[in-house]
DRENTORKOL-3810 file (N, C-alpha, C; in nm, 4 decimals):
REM DRENTORKOL-3810
@n.u->10.7732; n.v->17.6280; n.w->10.0404; ca.u->10.9039; ca.v->17.6262; ca.w->10.1030; c.u->10.9068; c.v->17.5268; c.w->10.2200
@n.u->10.7986; n.v->17.5268; n.w->10.3022; ca.u->10.7929; ca.v->17.4339; ca.w->10.4158; c.u->10.7990; c.v->17.2899; c.w->10.3693
@n.u->10.7325; n.v->17.2614; n.w->10.2563; ca.u->10.7333; ca.v->17.1246; ca.w->10.2036; c.u->10.8742; c.v->17.0844; c.w->10.1602
@n.u->10.9474; n.v->17.1773; n.w->10.1004; ca.u->11.0839; ca.v->17.1498; ca.w->10.0578; c.u->11.1729; c.v->17.1226; c.w->10.1789
@n.u->11.1614; n.v->17.2039; n.w->10.2822; ca.u->11.2408; ca.v->17.1847; ca.w->10.4041; c.u->11.2069; c.v->17.0510; c.w->10.4689
@n.u->11.0782; n.v->17.0170; n.w->10.4749; ca.u->11.0361; ca.v->16.8887; ca.w->10.5309; c.u->11.0927; c.v->16.7731; c.w->10.4493
@n.u->11.0879; n.v->16.7839; n.w->10.3178; ca.u->11.1400; ca.v->16.6764; ca.w->10.2317; c.u->11.2897; c.v->16.6588; c.w->10.2515
@n.u->11.3630; n.v->16.7694; n.w->10.2591; ca.u->11.5080; ca.v->16.7611; ca.w->10.2813; c.u->11.5364; c.v->16.6985; c.w->10.4171
@n.u->11.4620; n.v->16.7406; n.w->10.5191; ca.u->11.4809; ca.v->16.6847; ca.w->10.6540; c.u->11.4546; c.v->16.5358; c.w->10.6582
@n.u->11.3463; n.v->16.4911; n.w->10.5950; ca.u->11.3143; ca.v->16.3481; ca.w->10.5926; c.u->11.4193; c.v->16.2694; c.w->10.5155
@n.u->11.4689; n.v->16.3264; n.w->10.4058; ca.u->11.5745; ca.v->16.2599; ca.w->10.3287; c.u->11.7008; c.v->16.2440; c.w->10.4127
@n.u->11.7403; n.v->16.3520; n.w->10.4826; ca.u->11.8592; ca.v->16.3477; ca.w->10.5684; c.u->11.8421; c.v->16.2451; c.w->10.6785
@n.u->11.7252; n.v->16.2400; n.w->10.7398; ca.u->11.6970; ca.v->16.1435; ca.w->10.8462; c.u->11.7060; c.v->16.0016; c.w->10.7920
@n.u->11.6557; n.v->15.9783; n.w->10.6716; ca.u->11.6615; ca.v->15.8429; ca.w->10.6155; c.u->11.8048; c.v->15.8025; c.w->10.5837
@n.u->11.8890; n.v->15.8976; n.w->10.5445; ca.u->12.0296; ca.v->15.8666; ca.w->10.5180; c.u->12.0975; c.v->15.8208; c.w->10.6458
@n.u->12.0777; n.v->15.8945; n.w->10.7568; ca.u->12.1435; ca.v->15.8565; ca.w->10.8819; c.u->12.0920; c.v->15.7221; c.w->10.9305
@n.u->11.9660; n.v->15.6918; n.w->10.9099; ca.u->11.9119; ca.v->15.5623; ca.w->10.9492; c.u->11.9711; c.v->15.4511; c.w->10.8643
@n.u->11.9887; n.v->15.4785; n.w->10.7350; ca.u->12.0403; ca.v->15.3761; ca.w->10.6449; c.u->12.1850; c.v->15.3412; c.w->10.6734
@n.u->12.2627; n.v->15.4344; n.w->10.7256; ca.u->12.4027; ca.v->15.4054; ca.w->10.7567; c.u->12.4096; c.v->15.2911; c.w->10.8564
@n.u->12.3277; n.v->15.2982; n.w->10.9620; ca.u->12.3251; ca.v->15.1910; ca.w->11.0611; c.u->12.2604; c.v->15.0658; c.w->11.0030
@n.u->12.1557; n.v->15.0840; n.w->10.9232; ca.u->12.0810; ca.v->14.9698; ca.w->10.8707; c.u->12.1666; c.v->14.8830; c.w->10.7797
@n.u->12.2702; n.v->14.9406; n.w->10.7198; ca.u->12.3559; ca.v->14.8647; ca.w->10.6303; c.u->12.4409; c.v->14.7630; c.w->10.7060
@n.u->12.4582; n.v->14.7827; n.w->10.8338; ca.u->12.5414; ca.v->14.6935; ca.w->10.9126; c.u->12.4538; c.v->14.5857; c.w->10.9759
@n.u->12.4853; n.v->14.4613; n.w->10.9489; ca.u->12.4099; ca.v->14.3491; ca.w->11.0024; c.u->12.4173; c.v->14.3454; c.w->11.1546
@n.u->12.3035; n.v->14.3189; n.w->11.2187; ca.u->12.3000; ca.v->14.3075; ca.w->11.3639; c.u->12.2801; c.v->14.4389; c.w->11.4356
@n.u->12.2647; n.v->14.5491; n.w->11.3595; ca.u->12.2444; ca.v->14.6814; ca.w->11.4177; c.u->12.1109; c.v->14.7357; c.w->11.3685
@n.u->12.0297; n.v->14.7829; n.w->11.4631; ca.u->11.9018; ca.v->14.8430; ca.w->11.4271; c.u->11.8952; c.v->14.9810; c.w->11.4906
@n.u->11.8625; n.v->15.0817; n.w->11.4105; ca.u->11.8512; ca.v->15.2192; ca.w->11.4581; c.u->11.7068; c.v->15.2641; c.w->11.4417
@n.u->11.6488; n.v->15.3132; n.w->11.5489; ca.u->11.5121; ca.v->15.3648; ca.w->11.5449; c.u->11.5189; c.v->15.5123; c.w->11.5828
@n.u->11.4979; n.v->15.6004; n.w->11.4847; ca.u->11.4985; ca.v->15.7432; ca.w->11.5135; c.u->11.3707; c.v->15.7799; c.w->11.5868
@n.u->11.3843; n.v->15.8446; n.w->11.7013; ca.u->11.2714; ca.v->15.8786; ca.w->11.7863; c.u->11.2249; c.v->16.0231; c.w->11.7693
@n.u->11.3198; n.v->16.1172; n.w->11.7635; ca.u->11.2834; ca.v->16.2571; ca.w->11.7448; c.u->11.4028; c.v->16.3378; c.w->11.6972
@n.u->11.3695; n.v->16.4514; n.w->11.6342; ca.u->11.4720; ca.v->16.5420; ca.w->11.5813; c.u->11.4143; c.v->16.6827; c.w->11.5900
@n.u->11.4912; n.v->16.7764; n.w->11.6520; ca.u->11.4415; ca.v->16.9131; ca.w->11.6703; c.u->11.5546; c.v->17.0134; c.w->11.6590
@n.u->11.5232; n.v->17.1294; n.w->11.6044; ca.u->11.6166; ca.v->17.2409; ca.w->11.6091; c.u->11.6241; c.v->17.2876; c.w->11.7533
@n.u->11.7398; n.v->17.3403; n.w->11.7927; ca.u->11.7532; ca.v->17.3966; ca.w->11.9268; c.u->11.7919; c.v->17.5435; c.w->11.9126
@n.u->11.7936; n.v->17.6154; n.w->12.0244; ca.u->11.8188; ca.v->17.7592; ca.w->12.0190; c.u->11.9617; c.v->17.7937; c.w->11.9785
@n.u->12.0561; n.v->17.7046; n.w->12.0002; ca.u->12.1934; ca.v->17.7302; ca.w->11.9564; c.u->12.1956; c.v->17.7297; c.w->11.8039
@n.u->12.2301; n.v->17.8426; n.w->11.7448; ca.u->12.2255; ca.v->17.8584; ca.w->11.5992; c.u->12.3081; c.v->17.7510; c.w->11.5290
@n.u->12.2456; n.v->17.6848; n.w->11.4312; ca.u->12.3151; ca.v->17.5855; ca.w->11.3502; c.u->12.3204; c.v->17.4458; c.w->11.4100
@n.u->12.2521; n.v->17.4232; n.w->11.5225; ca.u->12.2544; ca.v->17.2927; ca.w->11.5888; c.u->12.1143; c.v->17.2343; c.w->11.5998
@n.u->12.1101; n.v->17.1020; n.w->11.6133; ca.u->11.9845; ca.v->17.0308; ca.w->11.6364; c.u->12.0105; c.v->16.9170; c.w->11.7338
@n.u->11.9035; n.v->16.8639; n.w->11.7887; ca.u->11.9158; ca.v->16.7461; ca.w->11.8740; c.u->11.8422; c.v->16.6311; c.w->11.8060
@n.u->11.9035; n.v->16.5147; n.w->11.8122; ca.u->11.8469; ca.v->16.3935; ca.w->11.7536; c.u->11.8500; c.v->16.2863; c.w->11.8618
@n.u->11.7417; n.v->16.2131; n.w->11.8740; ca.u->11.7382; ca.v->16.1040; ca.w->11.9704; c.u->11.7014; c.v->15.9761; c.w->11.8972
@n.u->11.7756; n.v->15.8691; n.w->11.9276; ca.u->11.7548; ca.v->15.7416; ca.w->11.8593; c.u->11.7775; c.v->15.6256; c.w->11.9561
@n.u->11.7097; n.v->15.5163; n.w->11.9271; ca.u->11.7312; ca.v->15.3907; ca.w->11.9995; c.u->11.8185; c.v->15.3049; c.w->11.9088
@n.u->11.9333; n.v->15.2619; n.w->11.9620; ca.u->12.0260; ca.v->15.1792; ca.w->11.8857; c.u->12.0273; c.v->15.0401; c.w->11.9486
@n.u->11.9998; n.v->14.9369; n.w->11.8685; ca.u->11.9953; ca.v->14.7988; ca.w->11.9171; c.u->12.1053; c.v->14.7185; c.w->11.8483
@n.u->12.1825; n.v->14.6450; n.w->11.9268; ca.u->12.2882; ca.v->14.5590; ca.w->11.8737; c.u->12.2627; c.v->14.4157; c.w->11.9174
@n.u->12.2705; n.v->14.3248; n.w->11.8225; ca.u->12.2594; ca.v->14.1825; ca.w->11.8532; c.u->12.3874; c.v->14.1376; c.w->11.9260
@n.u->12.3831; n.v->14.0247; n.w->11.9973; ca.u->12.5020; ca.v->13.9772; ca.w->12.0697; c.u->12.6241; c.v->13.9673; c.w->11.9786
@n.u->12.7370; n.v->14.0177; n.w->12.0276; ca.u->12.8619; ca.v->14.0111; ca.w->11.9531; c.u->12.8780; c.v->14.1147; c.w->11.8432
@n.u->12.7747; n.v->14.1925; n.w->11.8176; ca.u->12.7788; ca.v->14.2927; ca.w->11.7114; c.u->12.8500; c.v->14.4186; c.w->11.7601
@n.u->12.9265; n.v->14.4786; n.w->11.6702; ca.u->12.9980; ca.v->14.6010; ca.w->11.7030; c.u->12.9750; c.v->14.7061; c.w->11.5949
@n.u->12.9796; n.v->14.8319; n.w->11.6357; ca.u->12.9811; ca.v->14.9442; ca.w->11.5434; c.u->13.1219; c.v->15.0004; c.w->11.5521
@n.u->13.1941; n.v->14.9984; n.w->11.4400; ca.u->13.3344; ca.v->15.0386; ca.w->11.4379; c.u->13.3575; c.v->15.1843; c.w->11.4715
@n.u->13.4848; n.v->15.2220; n.w->11.4771; ca.u->13.5235; ca.v->15.3583; ca.w->11.5117; c.u->13.4551; c.v->15.4595; c.w->11.4193
@n.u->13.3888; n.v->15.5560; n.w->11.4824; ca.u->13.3175; ca.v->15.6597; ca.w->11.4097; c.u->13.3077; c.v->15.7838; c.w->11.4982
@n.u->13.2612; n.v->15.8936; n.w->11.4395; ca.u->13.2422; ca.v->16.0174; ca.w->11.5150; c.u->13.1124; c.v->16.0833; c.w->11.4702
@n.u->13.0756; n.v->16.1896; n.w->11.5439; ca.u->12.9554; ca.v->16.2671; ca.w->11.5141; c.u->12.9923; c.v->16.4151; c.w->11.5143
@n.u->12.9184; n.v->16.4993; n.w->11.4398; ca.u->12.9492; ca.v->16.6431; ca.w->11.4358; c.u->12.8923; c.v->16.7177; c.w->11.5569
@n.u->12.9095; n.v->16.6608; n.w->11.6730; ca.u->12.8604; ca.v->16.7188; ca.w->11.7977; c.u->12.8688; c.v->16.6154; c.w->11.9076
@n.u->12.8127; n.v->16.6479; n.w->12.0223; ca.u->12.8187; ca.v->16.5592; ca.w->12.1375; c.u->12.7156; c.v->16.4467; c.w->12.1285
@n.u->12.7480; n.v->16.3350; n.w->12.1956; ca.u->12.6552; ca.v->16.2223; ca.w->12.2073; c.u->12.6445; c.v->16.1865; c.w->12.3550
@n.u->12.5217; n.v->16.1693; n.w->12.4011; ca.u->12.4947; ca.v->16.1264; ca.w->12.5378; c.u->12.4250; c.v->15.9917; c.w->12.5281
@n.u->12.4815; n.v->15.8899; n.w->12.5946; ca.u->12.4310; ca.v->15.7529; ca.w->12.5854; c.u->12.3725; c.v->15.7102; c.w->12.7187
@n.u->12.2562; n.v->15.6435; n.w->12.7127; ca.u->12.1929; ca.v->15.5816; ca.w->12.8285; c.u->12.1633; c.v->15.4371; c.w->12.7902
@n.u->12.2162; n.v->15.3417; n.w->12.8642; ca.u->12.1969; ca.v->15.2000; ca.w->12.8309; c.u->12.0599; c.v->15.1537; c.w->12.8814
@n.u->11.9784; n.v->15.1050; n.w->12.7882; ca.u->11.8431; ca.v->15.0572; ca.w->12.8190; c.u->11.8386; c.v->14.9077; c.w->12.8483
@n.u->11.9189; n.v->14.8303; n.w->12.7747; ca.u->11.9214; ca.v->14.6844; ca.w->12.7887; c.u->12.0618; c.v->14.6329; c.w->12.7625
@n.u->12.0985; n.v->14.5228; n.w->12.8264; ca.u->12.2223; ca.v->14.4527; ca.w->12.7945; c.u->12.3488; c.v->14.5173; c.w->12.8492
@n.u->12.4626; n.v->14.4774; n.w->12.7862; ca.u->12.5955; ca.v->14.5263; ca.w->12.8260; c.u->12.6728; c.v->14.5685; c.w->12.7021
@n.u->12.7303; n.v->14.6862; n.w->12.7095; ca.u->12.8100; ca.v->14.7407; ca.w->12.6004; c.u->12.9535; c.v->14.7613; c.w->12.6456
@n.u->13.0439; n.v->14.7473; n.w->12.5509; ca.u->13.1801; ca.v->14.7942; ca.w->12.5709; c.u->13.2002; c.v->14.9096; c.w->12.4743
@n.u->13.2325; n.v->15.0257; n.w->12.5295; ca.u->13.2587; ca.v->15.1440; ca.w->12.4487; c.u->13.4073; c.v->15.1712; c.w->12.4504
@n.u->13.4601; n.v->15.2073; n.w->12.3357; ca.u->13.6008; ca.v->15.2445; ca.w->12.3252; c.u->13.6060; c.v->15.3845; c.w->12.2667
@n.u->13.6501; n.v->15.4796; n.w->12.3464; ca.u->13.6728; ca.v->15.6152; ca.w->12.2974; c.u->13.8206; c.v->15.6239; c.w->12.2637
@n.u->13.8498; n.v->15.6672; n.w->12.1428; ca.u->13.9882; ca.v->15.6702; ca.w->12.0955; c.u->14.0796; c.v->15.7400; c.w->12.1959
@n.u->14.1896; n.v->15.6717; n.w->12.2291; ca.u->14.2873; ca.v->15.7272; ca.w->12.3214; c.u->14.2573; c.v->15.7042; c.w->12.4683
@n.u->14.1463; n.v->15.6340; n.w->12.4976; ca.u->14.1075; ca.v->15.6071; ca.w->12.6365; c.u->14.0914; c.v->15.4571; c.w->12.6576
@n.u->14.0837; n.v->15.4160; n.w->12.7838; ca.u->14.0602; ca.v->15.2754; ca.w->12.8156; c.u->13.9143; c.v->15.2401; c.w->12.7843
@n.u->13.8876; n.v->15.1142; n.w->12.7431; ca.u->13.7489; ca.v->15.0723; ca.w->12.7188; c.u->13.6640; c.v->15.0866; c.w->12.8452
@n.u->13.5363; n.v->15.1142; n.w->12.8256; ca.u->13.4406; ca.v->15.1296; ca.w->12.9345; c.u->13.3292; c.v->15.0290; c.w->12.9130
@n.u->13.2935; n.v->14.9541; n.w->13.0172; ca.u->13.1818; ca.v->14.8590; ca.w->13.0089; c.u->13.0646; c.v->14.9178; c.w->13.0867
@n.u->12.9486; n.v->14.9238; n.w->13.0191; ca.u->12.8281; ca.v->14.9796; ca.w->13.0809; c.u->12.7136; c.v->14.8803; c.w->13.0732
@n.u->12.6308; n.v->14.8826; n.w->13.1778; ca.u->12.5107; ca.v->14.7994; ca.w->13.1856; c.u->12.3885; c.v->14.8893; c.w->13.1978
@n.u->12.2728; n.v->14.8277; n.w->13.2091; ca.u->12.1448; ca.v->14.8982; ca.w->13.2169; c.u->12.1504; c.v->15.0108; c.w->13.3199
@n.u->12.1045; n.v->15.1286; n.w->13.2781; ca.u->12.0955; ca.v->15.2441; ca.w->13.3661; c.u->12.2221; c.v->15.3286; c.w->13.3731
@n.u->12.3288; n.v->15.2843; n.w->13.3086; ca.u->12.4528; ca.v->15.3619; ca.w->13.3131; c.u->12.4626; c.v->15.4533; c.w->13.1908
@n.u->12.5447; n.v->15.5580; n.w->13.2030; ca.u->12.5519; ca.v->15.6617; ca.w->13.1003; c.u->12.6955; c.v->15.6876; c.w->13.0564
@n.u->12.7072; n.v->15.7498; n.w->12.9392; ca.u->12.8381; ca.v->15.7853; ca.w->12.8853; c.u->12.8228; c.v->15.9119; c.w->12.8022
@n.u->12.9210; n.v->16.0012; n.w->12.8133; ca.u->12.9254; ca.v->16.1233; ca.w->12.7326; c.u->13.0411; c.v->16.1110; c.w->12.6346
@n.u->13.0139; n.v->16.1393; n.w->12.5075; ca.u->13.1182; ca.v->16.1340; ca.w->12.4053; c.u->13.1325; c.v->16.2743; c.w->12.3453
@n.u->13.2509; n.v->16.3339; n.w->12.3582; ca.u->13.2727; ca.v->16.4698; ca.w->12.3072; c.u->13.2574; c.v->16.4793; c.w->12.1551
@n.u->13.2280; n.v->16.5964; n.w->12.1084; ca.u->13.2107; ca.v->16.6228; ca.w->11.9656; c.u->13.3344; c.v->16.5818; c.w->11.8867
@n.u->13.3098; n.v->16.5106; n.w->11.7764; ca.u->13.4164; ca.v->16.4733; ca.w->11.6853; c.u->13.5108; c.v->16.3641; c.w->11.7341
@n.u->13.4878; n.v->16.3103; n.w->11.8540; ca.u->13.5774; ca.v->16.2090; ca.w->11.9117; c.u->13.5415; c.v->16.0719; c.w->11.8545
@n.u->13.6394; n.v->16.0013; n.w->11.7968; ca.u->13.6149; ca.v->15.8671; ca.w->11.7442; c.u->13.5867; c.v->15.7711; c.w->11.8587
@n.u->13.4904; n.v->15.6831; n.w->11.8368; ca.u->13.4522; ca.v->15.5844; ca.w->11.9377; c.u->13.3859; c.v->15.4650; c.w->11.8702
@n.u->13.3781; n.v->15.3546; n.w->11.9435; ca.u->13.3108; ca.v->15.2346; ca.w->11.8937; c.u->13.2248; c.v->15.1785; c.w->12.0060
@n.u->13.1326; n.v->15.0903; n.w->11.9683; ca.u->13.0452; ca.v->15.0249; ca.w->12.0657; c.u->13.0306; c.v->14.8784; c.w->12.0269
@n.u->13.0268; n.v->14.7911; n.w->12.1280; ca.u->13.0101; ca.v->14.6482; ca.w->12.1032; c.u->12.9177; c.v->14.5896; c.w->12.2089
@n.u->12.8256; n.v->14.5049; n.w->12.1646; ca.u->12.7414; ca.v->14.4296; ca.w->12.2573; c.u->12.8243; c.v->14.3117; c.w->12.3072
@n.u->12.8588; n.v->14.3132; n.w->12.4358; ca.u->12.9405; ca.v->14.2051; ca.w->12.4922; c.u->12.8567; c.v->14.1056; c.w->12.5719
@n.u->12.7251; n.v->14.1215; n.w->12.5678; ca.u->12.6368; ca.v->14.0307; ca.w->12.6396; c.u->12.5877; c.v->13.9171; c.w->12.5522
@n.u->12.5018; n.v->13.8358; n.w->12.6094; ca.u->12.4460; ca.v->13.7207; ca.w->12.5378; c.u->12.3060; c.v->13.7468; c.w->12.4840
@n.u->12.2530; n.v->13.8675; n.w->12.5097; ca.u->12.1212; ca.v->13.9067; ca.w->12.4595; c.u->12.1341; c.v->14.0410; c.w->12.3882
@n.u->12.0266; n.v->14.0841; n.w->12.3245; ca.u->12.0252; ca.v->14.2134; ca.w->12.2561; c.u->12.0617; c.v->14.3237; c.w->12.3551
@n.u->12.1369; n.v->14.4217; n.w->12.3093; ca.u->12.1717; ca.v->14.5389; ca.w->12.3896; c.u->12.1136; c.v->14.6624; c.w->12.3212
@n.u->12.0585; n.v->14.7541; n.w->12.4005; ca.u->11.9974; ca.v->14.8751; ca.w->12.3456; c.u->12.0467; c.v->14.9970; c.w->12.4213
@n.u->12.0662; n.v->15.1043; n.w->12.3475; ca.u->12.1019; ca.v->15.2321; ca.w->12.4088; c.u->12.0106; c.v->15.3403; c.w->12.3550
@n.u->11.9883; n.v->15.4414; n.w->12.4376; ca.u->11.9211; ca.v->15.5630; ca.w->12.3946; c.u->12.0329; c.v->15.6626; c.w->12.3679
@n.u->12.0473; n.v->15.7032; n.w->12.2424; ca.u->12.1526; ca.v->15.7965; ca.w->12.2032; c.u->12.0897; c.v->15.9328; c.w->12.1764
@n.u->12.1421; n.v->16.0340; n.w->12.2444; ca.u->12.0975; ca.v->16.1709; ca.w->12.2219; c.u->12.2157; c.v->16.2485; c.w->12.1658
@n.u->12.1957; n.v->16.3063; n.w->12.0494; ca.u->12.3011; ca.v->16.3801; ca.w->11.9801; c.u->12.2663; c.v->16.5286; c.w->11.9803
@n.u->12.3639; n.v->16.6123; n.w->12.0083; ca.u->12.3507; ca.v->16.7566; ca.w->11.9941; c.u->12.4546; c.v->16.7926; c.w->11.8891
@n.u->12.4080; n.v->16.8092; n.w->11.7658; ca.u->12.4990; ca.v->16.8117; ca.w->11.6518; c.u->12.4742; c.v->16.9307; c.w->11.5594
@n.u->12.5749; n.v->16.9585; n.w->11.4779; ca.u->12.5626; ca.v->17.0624; ca.w->11.3763; c.u->12.4654; c.v->17.0142; c.w->11.2692
@n.u->12.3739; n.v->17.1033; n.w->11.2314; ca.u->12.2752; ca.v->17.0697; ca.w->11.1287; c.u->12.3424; c.v->17.0578; c.w->10.9925
@n.u->12.2753; n.v->16.9871; n.w->10.9043; ca.u->12.3182; ca.v->16.9726; ca.w->10.7645; c.u->12.4552; c.v->16.9059; c.w->10.7496
@n.u->12.4922; n.v->16.8221; n.w->10.8459; ca.u->12.6144; ca.v->16.7432; ca.w->10.8388; c.u->12.5756; c.v->16.5975; c.w->10.8544
@n.u->12.6500; n.v->16.5045; n.w->10.7965; ca.u->12.6194; ca.v->16.3627; ca.w->10.8201; c.u->12.6304; c.v->16.3318; c.w->10.9698
@n.u->12.5360; n.v->16.2566; n.w->11.0218; ca.u->12.5355; ca.v->16.2246; ca.w->11.1642; c.u->12.6490; c.v->16.1293; c.w->11.2006
@n.u->12.6850; n.v->16.0425; n.w->11.1099; ca.u->12.7819; ca.v->15.9364; ca.w->11.1398; c.u->12.8945; c.v->15.9384; c.w->11.0374
@n.u->13.0177; n.v->15.9487; n.w->11.0864; ca.u->13.1355; ca.v->15.9462; ca.w->11.0006; c.u->13.2280; c.v->15.8354; c.w->11.0477
@n.u->13.2419; n.v->15.7284; n.w->10.9668; ca.u->13.3310; ca.v->15.6187; ca.w->11.0047; c.u->13.4748; c.v->15.6601; c.w->10.9853
@n.u->13.5601; n.v->15.6181; n.w->11.0775; ca.u->13.7022; ca.v->15.6471; ca.w->11.0694; c.u->13.7628; c.v->15.5685; c.w->10.9538
@n.u->13.8468; n.v->15.6339; n.w->10.8774; ca.u->13.9104; ca.v->15.5691; ca.w->10.7621; c.u->14.0356; c.v->15.4984; c.w->10.8021
END
């Protein structure tokens, strides 16, 4: 049973990684994934790298996202709000299910540490239609 759960978990993790990998100029490195005490939720942490001028279009997550900028400059757009520009060391909180986008507005690679507190067994990334 443990092997089956591990296989399903690894498959799910590879799917979420592949969603980002399909977009040119975006690299996602999954760092850790753990169940938390809140029933039905898990935390996922990933390093997201965007090449200059690259953007990730409007999307949402099945839970909250906490962003910490590691390198470069990002412009974040949360649906219904004014764009926010963040540089190294700055943070952003994105509420559960809220559509948002990110763009590297600098001249070098931009990286963020993304921490997700999300519902388990749901796709991590849902692009807005």
